[in-house]
C-alpha atoms as one frame of an Amber mdcrd trajectory, in Angstrom:
protein
  63.368  17.990  43.019  61.229  15.740  42.025  59.410  13.521  44.272  60.692
   9.971  43.073  64.186  12.088  43.691  63.367  12.942  47.587  62.867   9.156
  47.977  66.162   8.128  46.179  68.278  10.395  48.520  65.966   9.286  51.485
  66.825   5.925  50.182  70.567   6.674  49.971  70.447   8.476  53.324  69.242
   5.433  55.027  71.301   2.869  53.236  74.210   4.850  54.835  73.297   4.677
  57.974  72.876   0.565  57.586  76.119   0.389  55.915  77.796   2.473  59.212
  75.868   0.186  61.644  77.201  -3.052  59.841  80.613  -1.391  59.326  80.931
  -0.677  62.955  79.285  -4.327  64.065  81.829  -6.252  61.914  84.367  -4.190
  63.760  83.332  -4.962  66.858  84.361  -8.544  69.212  80.841  -9.503  68.811
  81.716 -10.220  64.939  84.771 -10.862  66.257  83.279 -14.122  68.088  80.926
 -15.519  66.113  81.765 -19.135  65.589  80.459 -19.282  61.972  82.494 -18.062
  59.345  79.863 -18.572  56.794  77.908 -15.957  58.560  80.896 -13.534  59.061
  81.466 -14.146  55.044  78.281 -13.376  54.329  77.985  -9.999  56.787  80.989
  -8.752  54.847  79.516  -9.478  51.491  76.001  -7.866  52.481  78.295  -4.541
  53.342  80.225  -4.997  50.033  77.087  -4.978  48.108  75.252  -2.510  50.255
  78.475  -0.129  49.550  77.908  -0.960  45.987  74.180  -0.169  45.732  74.846
   3.131  47.517  77.703   3.993  44.970  74.379   3.550  42.465  72.382   5.749
  44.670  74.737   8.431  44.384  75.586   7.977  40.724  71.829   8.885  40.358
  71.372  11.563  42.267  74.414  13.460  41.049  72.357  13.084  37.685  69.492
  15.649  39.415
């Protein structure tokens, strides 16, 4: 693999870890007890965007 391809794979792997951690937080009691509904909505939106970004990286990787 080329250097940039390795970086894309590493970025996808790191992003996947962050997605897993955020998903676990969103399903935790701490998240459920957040008083700020806007913050909850923003975190859910962030997770959705991170998942989309991961799919884009996976699509790029599949073309290598």
